[in-house]
C-alpha positions in Angstrom: 19.9 -78.6 15.8 17.2 -76.0 15.1 13.6 -77.0 15.5 11.8 -77.0 12.1 8.1 -76.3 11.7 6.3 -77.3 8.5 3.0 -75.7 7.3 0.6 -76.8 4.7 2.1 -75.4 1.5 0.0 -77.3 -0.9 -0.8 -74.1 -2.7 2.8 -73.2 -3.1 5.0 -70.9 -1.0 3.3 -67.7 -2.1 1.6 -66.3 -5.1 1.8 -62.6 -4.5 3.1 -60.1 -7.0 6.6 -59.2 -5.6 9.6 -60.4 -3.7 8.6 -58.1 -0.9 5.4 -60.0 -0.4 7.1 -63.2 0.8 6.2 -63.8 4.4 3.3 -61.4 4.2 0.6 -64.1 4.0 -1.4 -65.5 7.0 0.7 -68.7 6.9 4.2 -67.2 7.2 6.9 -69.0 5.3 10.2 -68.6 7.1 12.9 -68.5 4.3 15.4 -66.0 5.7 18.0 -68.7 6.1 17.3 -70.4 2.8 20.4 -71.2 0.7 20.9 -71.4 -3.0 17.6 -69.7 -3.8 16.6 -66.3 -5.1 13.3 -64.5 -4.7 11.2 -64.6 -7.9 9.3 -61.5 -9.2 6.0 -63.5 -8.7 6.8 -63.8 -5.0 8.1 -67.4 -5.1 11.5 -68.9 -4.9 13.7 -70.1 -7.7 16.9 -72.3 -7.5 20.2 -70.5 -8.1 22.5 -71.7 -10.7 25.6 -73.5 -9.3 29.2 -72.5 -9.4 32.2 -74.4 -10.7 35.9 -74.3 -9.8 37.9 -73.0 -12.8 41.4 -72.7 -11.2 43.4 -75.9 -11.7 46.7 -74.3 -10.8 48.0 -74.3 -7.2 49.8 -71.1 -6.1 52.8 -71.4 -3.8 51.8 -71.8 -0.1 51.2 -68.4 1.5 50.5 -66.6 -1.7 47.8 -64.0 -1.5 45.7 -62.7 -4.4 46.1 -58.9 -4.4 43.9 -58.2 -7.4 41.7 -60.0 -9.9 40.1 -58.6 -13.0 37.9 -60.0 -15.8 39.6 -58.3 -18.8 37.6 -58.6 -22.0 38.9 -58.1 -25.6 36.6 -58.5 -28.6 34.1 -60.4 -26.5 36.6 -62.9 -25.1 37.2 -63.0 -21.3 40.8 -63.1 -20.0 40.7 -63.2 -16.2 44.0 -61.8 -14.8 45.3 -62.2 -11.2 48.0 -60.3 -9.3 49.6 -62.2 -6.5 51.8 -61.4 -3.4 54.7 -62.8 -5.4 54.6 -59.6 -7.5 53.4 -61.6 -10.5 50.6 -61.1 -13.0 48.9 -64.3 -14.2 46.3 -64.8 -16.9 43.8 -67.6 -16.4 42.9 -69.9 -19.3 39.2 -70.6 -18.7 39.2 -73.7 -20.8 42.1 -75.5 -18.9 42.0 -73.7 -15.6 45.8 -73.1 -15.8 47.5 -69.8 -14.9 50.2 -68.5 -17.1 52.7 -65.9 -15.8 52.7 -62.7 -17.9 54.7 -60.2 -15.7 56.7 -60.5 -12.6 58.0 -57.2 -11.3 55.0 -55.7 -9.4 55.1 -54.6 -5.7 54.4 -57.6 -3.4 52.1 -55.8 -1.0 50.1 -53.2 -2.8 46.6 -54.0 -3.9 45.8 -53.2 -7.6 43.3 -51.2 -9.5 42.2 -52.1 -13.0 40.6 -50.4 -16.0 40.0 -51.7 -19.5 41.6 -49.4 -22.1 42.3 -49.7 -25.8 41.8 -53.5 -26.1 44.0 -54.0 -23.0 43.9 -53.3 -19.3 45.8 -50.7 -17.2 47.0 -52.0 -13.8 47.9 -49.5 -11.1 48.9 -50.2 -7.5 50.1 -46.7 -6.4 53.7 -47.9 -6.1 54.9 -49.2 -9.4 54.6 -47.4 -12.8 51.2 -48.3 -14.2 51.3 -51.4 -16.4 49.4 -51.9 -19.7 48.6 -55.5 -20.5 47.0 -56.7 -23.7 46.4 -60.3 -24.7 48.0 -60.9 -28.1 46.8 -63.6 -30.4 
């Protein structure tokens, strides 16, 4: 267990003008191992926003994710995932459920993505590039 030292911080951690000024005062504030905080432009620390789990689907055991992309169409986000099963899934952000959209991709090649014409082009260097567009 590390030994912790506390200093009189009644005036706040720091009130300098930049993030670079943290630890520059006479009473050094050791924050290099701080978690869930960000440096603030005024020289202080602010709490980071939390994360949440959005995937409520269990992939088969041993399945690896070879690619993931946040495809956006008309301001709506459609996260897509390529797995080592050779399948393309789209994640429904509201329910956290993956729906299979395509299943004939190479099972080992990592993918590259680019948004194009309201869709996304997926290329892995092995298969013919795939164009996917979410239809309403």
